[in-house]
N, C-alpha and C positions, 0 to 999 in steps of 0.2 A: 373574435366574438361575433355572434350573430347580430345583425342590425335590425331585424324585424321587431315589430312592437309586441310587447307582452302586456297582459293585464297587470301582472305583478312580478317584481324581481326581488328575490331574497338574497342578501349578501351574508355569507357565513353559514357553515354546515355543522355547527354545534347542535346539541339537543334542542335548543330553542329555535334556531334557524330551521332545522328540519321539521319541528312541530309547526312552525308558522307556514312553511311551504306546503305541508300536508293539508292544513286547514283550508288554505286558499285553493289548493287543487281539488279538495273534496267539494268545493262550491262550484266546480265546473269552470274555473278560470284557467287561462294559459299562464303558467308559472315557470320562471327560470330561476334556478338556484346556482349562485356563483360561489366558488370556494377558491381561496388564494393558493392553497397547497394542492399537491397532487392527490393527497389522501383526504377522504371525507371524515367528518366526525368531531372536529374541535377537540374538546377534552375527552371524547370517547374514542381513544386510540390505543392500540396494543402493538408492541413491536419487540423484537429481539434486541434488547438494550445491552445485555451483558455478554452472553455466550450463545452460540447457535443452539436452537431448540428450547431456549428459555424465553417464554413469552411474558412480557411485563406490561402492565397498564401504565400508560404514560402519565395520565392525570387521575381521573376518577377510577375507583376500583370496586367498592362495595356499594350496592344500589337500593337502599331501603325506600328512597323516594321515587325511583323509577318504577319499582313494583307497585307502589301505592299511588302513582300518578293518575288522577282522574282522566286525563286525556289519553295517556298511553294505554290505559286499560280498555279504551274503546277501539284500539287498533288491533288487527290480526297479526301481531308481530311474530307469534309462534309459527305461523305459516311460512315465514322467511328464515326459519332456523334458530330464532332466539329461544334459548333454554336457560332458565334460572336454576341455580343450585342454592339451596338454603342450608347453611351450616346449623348444626343442632344448638350451638351457642351463638347468639347474635354478636355479643361483645363480652369480653372478659377484661377485668381490671385487677391486675395482680398487686400485691403488697410485699413489703420487705420480709414479712414473717413467713413467706411461702404460700400464703393463701391467696384467693382471688374471689372477688365478687363477680357474678355472672348474670347475664340477662338472657333468658330463654323465652320461647314463644308464650309459654304459660305465665300469665301475670301472677297467678296464685303461687306457683313454684318459685318464681323470682322473689316475690315478697317474703315467702317462707324462709328462703336462704339468707335473708338479711336479719334474721333473729329479732332483736328488740325493736327493729324498725319495720317489721312486717306490717303492722297496722298503719303506720304513717305512710308507707309506700303505697298500700292499697287505697288509702283515702285520697292520695294525690293522683294516682294514675287511673283508677277504675272509672271515674266519671268521664275522663277524656277518652279513654279507649272505647268506652261504650258509645259515646256521642260523636266519635270521629266521622262517620258518614255525614253528619250534620255540620261538623266543624270544617271539614276539608274545603268545601266551596267558599267559605269565608276566609280561611287562613291562606290558601293557595290562590290568592286573587288580589287585585288592587283594592284600595280603601273604598268601602261602600257600606251602606246600611246592611247589617247582618241579616241573613235569611233566618237564622235561629239565634236571636239576641240573648236568650237566657244561657244557652250552651256557650256562646262566645264570651259572655260576661264571666262565667265561671272559669273558663280557660284563661281569660285575660288577667284575672286576679292573681293567678300564679305565674303566667307567662311574662308579664311585664316586670316581675321582680328581678333584681340581680341574683345570679346563681348563689353568690355568697350569702344572701339573705334567705333564699328559699331553703337552702340546705340546713338552716338552723332548726328545722322541724325534725331532722334526723339526729339520732344519738350515736350511731356507730360510725367508725371510720370507713366501713365498707359502703354503707349507703351514701355517705357524704362524698367519698372519693369517686364512687361510681357516677353520681350525678354531676360532679365537677368535670369528669372526663366527657360526659355527654354535652354539657354546656360549652366546653372548650371548642366544640365545632363551630361556635359563633365567631371564632377568630378575633376576639377582643377581650379586654380585661373582664374578669368574672364579676367585678364590682359594678359593671355597667348595667343599666336598666335593659330589660328584654333578653338578657343572656339566658334566662331560664327557658325561653320559648323553644329554642332549637333542641335543648335537652328533653323537653316534654314531647316534642314532635318525634324525635328519634326513638325514644322509649315506647311511644305509642305505636310507631311503625313496627318495632320489634315484637310487640305483643299482638299485633294484628296479622302481619305477613312475614315477620322475620326480617333479617338483613341479607338479602340474596346477592349472589354474584353471577354474572353471565358466563355460561360455559364457553371456554375459548377466549375470553377476554372482553373488556368493555367495548372493543370495536364491534362486537356482535350486535350491540344495541343500535349503534349507528348504521351498521350494514342492513339491519332489518328495517329501520326507518327509511333509509335510502331506497331499498327495494320496494317498499310500499308506495313511496312517493312516485317512483318511476312507473309502477304498475297502474297508478291512477292517471298517468299521462304526463307527469312532470318532466322537465328537462333540466339537465345539470351540465355545468362547465367547470372544470377544475384547472388549477394552474394559472388563474387570473386574479392577481392580487389587486383589489380596488383601492387606489390611493386618492382618487378624486371622483366626485359625482359625474364629471364629464365623461368618464369611462363607461358609464352605465348605458345600456340600451334604453330606448323609449319604453315607458311603462306608466300605467295609471297610478300605481302604488309601489313604493320601494320600502322594504323592511330590512333593517340593518341589525344583524346579530353582533353588535360591537358595543363598546362602552363610551362614555362621554369624551374621553381623550381622543379616541379615533374618530368620533363623530365631528369634533371640531376640526380635525385635520381634513376629513373627507368632504364635509359640506358646510363648514363654518361660515363661509361667505353667504350662504343662503339663509342663515338663521337670524332671527331678530336679535338685537343687541341685548335685550333682557334675558332671552333664553341662553345666549352665549354666556352671559354673566353667571347664570345659574349653573351651567355646565362646568364652568371653570372653578366654581366653589365645591363641586362634587369631590368627596373624599374617598380615597382608597385605603384599604386596611393593611394589616400585616401581610408579609409575603410568606412563602414556604420554601424550605430546603428539603429536597426529596432524595431518598436513596433507594435503589433497587438492588437486590442481591440474588445471585445464583448460589444455591446451597447444595452440599452433598448429602444433607439429611435434614429432617424437620428441625425447627428451632426448639432447643431443649428447655422449655419453660419449666420452672420448678412447680408452679401451681398446675394441678391436673386440669382444671377447668379451661386453661388456655389452649390445651391441645384439641379442644372441640370447637374453638371459636374462630370465625372468619376474620374478626377484628379484635385487636388487643390494644387497650389504652395504657400507655406506660407513663406514669407520673406519680404513682403513690397517693399521697393524701391530698385532700382538698387544699390545704394550706400550701403545699408545694406547687400544685398545678396553678393555683391563683397567683402565686408569686412569679412563676415563670411567664405566664401570659401577660401579667402587668409589666414585667421587665421588657419583654419583647415589644410591646406596644410603645414603651418609652424609649425605644432605640437601643436596647441592650441585648446581649446574647447570653441567656442563662446557661450556666454550666450543666444544669439538669433540666433540659427542655421537656415539655410535654410532647410525647411521641405517639402518633397514630400509626398503627401497624396493621397490615393485612397479610394473611398467609393463604392465598387462594389455592395453591397447589395441594394443600391437604385435602381438598374436596373436589378439585378439578385436575385430573391427570393429563389434560391437554396442555397444561402450562409449562411442563418441564419434561426432560427425558426420564425414562423409567428409573425409579429409585432416587431421583434428584428433586429439588424443590426451588421455589421462588419465594421471595418476601418483598414487601413494598412498605415504605414508611416515610413519614415526613414530620417536621416540627415547624412551629411558627417562628419567624424571625422578623426583624424590622423591614419595612417595605424597601425594596431595592438593595438589600444586603448582598454583599459578595463574600461574606465570611464562610469558610468551609466548616460545616457542622457535622461532618461525617463521624468524627471521633466522638463527639458529644452524643449523637444518636446511638451509635454502636455501644457506647458505655451504658446507656439506658437499657438497651436490649440485654446486654450482658448482665446487668444488675438483677434482672428477673429471670434470666436464662443463662446461667454459667456454662461456658463452653461454646457459646454462640459463635464467637469469632473464628473458632477452629473449623467451623462448617462452611465458611465463606469461600467460594471458588471463583466468584466474579462479582463485580460491583460497578454500578453506574450512578452518577449523581447529577442533580439539577439544582443550581442555585436560583434565586429569584430572577436574576437577569437572564439566565438561560431559559427559565420558564416563560418569560415574556417574549424572548426571541422565538420560542417554539409556538407560542400562541399570544399575539398582541393584546388579546383581551385580559391577560394576566398582568396588568400594569404593576410593575414592581414586585411581581410574584403573587399578587392578590388573586386567588382562585375564585373568589366570590363576586368578582366584577364590581367591587366597591364595598365600603364598610357597611355592615348591616346593623347599625345601631338604631336607637329610637328615632332619630331625625331622618334617617335614610331607609327606614323599614318599608313604609308604604308610599313615601313621596319620592322614591328614587326614580329617575335622576334629578327631578325638579318638581316643585309644587305646581301641579297643573290639574285641570279637570280630568284629563286622562294622562297618566304618566307615559303612555306609549306614543302619543302624538308628539311630534316636534313642532316648532313654530312654522315649519314649511309644510304647506298642504300636500298631502299624499306621501309624506316621508315619516316613517315610524321607526322606533327602537323596539327590538324584540329580544334583547339579551338579558342576562342576569343582572344588569344594571337597572332593570325595571322589576316591579313586584311580580312574584313573591321573592325574588332574589336567587342566590346560588343554590346549586343542587341539580342533579339530573332528573328533572321531572317534566320539562317541556312546557310548563304552565305559563312562563313569560311569553313564549312564542305563541301559545294558544290564545292568550288574551290579546296580544298585539294584533294578531291576524284577525281575530274576531272584531276588534275595533276598526280595522281597515275595511273589513267586509261591510260593516254598517255605514261607515263614513263615505267611502268611495263608491262602493258597488250596490249599496242599499239592500244588502242581503243579510240574512240571519245565519249565524254559524249553527252547526248541529249541536244540540244540547248534550251536556255531559251527564246530567243527573236525571 
């Protein structure tokens, strides 16, 4: 490792680490990005996990928040080869009767397809979709006085509710099940406060820009971010896993794309006793069990709407999804887990050999679980797509322990960097004037364990780097809005 001094060092090359490095480099600083693995990208990686020629996204796959990210939208990522493909149906939610609720870009068309719930859906989503440019700076940020308090108040009245309560405004199984599937991205029981927030944000993203996938795989997002960082003059070293702060070169500011568990290991001795106590109380959420398939044909879903969808939510009714998520959070393994499935190769022919296909899916399981959920997941797919198993020609699985081994930030398989419930939504990882500052001057957290939390949007990195620019270098970051 180079011994020369840098203005800033960023540890970890996930989307937040890359965003932080770019913000610092844009300010004209000398920045070194360190990555423990040989490959850059964190959760933004793509590899041939099953058979040669079949390219699978290792973690994140569909990217509504990447396309909607206020920071990423300021970057010339298309110049580095990043191309988004937007399926005609953002998400489909099939039911046992062979039908499916679908979310398309048009809010009016989506609402109309929900029949008796057309008016209720429009009343819920139209104000949020319309005011999203005002809401985004307040939602995708640390806790602060809102820039648009009336818009934020209207959003909060719905977003703070448990999904099981918000769905009472719907009459049909289609609308109730559809929203339950969206809210289950919160990775916690749907009876919890704030579980409606992620559902509303994801539906809003669908009605504004759709749910795109990057051509060639999620790795393309990371590659574009890396290329831009290097073009700005940034330096990168891979294959250097940082286990102690003593390994770091001299720098005025260090930003860590890690979670509290790794921070305590890496620099716990430098932190105040109160801050250490706060970090030890930080809670991680459910883990995930993930399956990738190589297929000799598309998934034969019964419902036609599923064939046009990049994402398919498999769980049936609101009641079934809520029961499964509650059971997983309580340490159980439901026989019918809620399954999030992506079928990128239907829209991106670079993912598989000609005439072949890939599919990607996961379900939520207790944190740290080692139970094999392959059969349960495949039964859920087969339930809505009879004949699916006959099309499998290759399979690869990740349990929570293997997910954590691949990426230490996924503690116990938690891909959100920590539970995103009410008490950890804005104050993650600790209640402080700035959640990005640690108790050690010049040391910052920039991971999804800081606001606004999980998802490929880079906003945790942007806000952490902005804080460091003000604190250490007395510089103002480039405005986003």
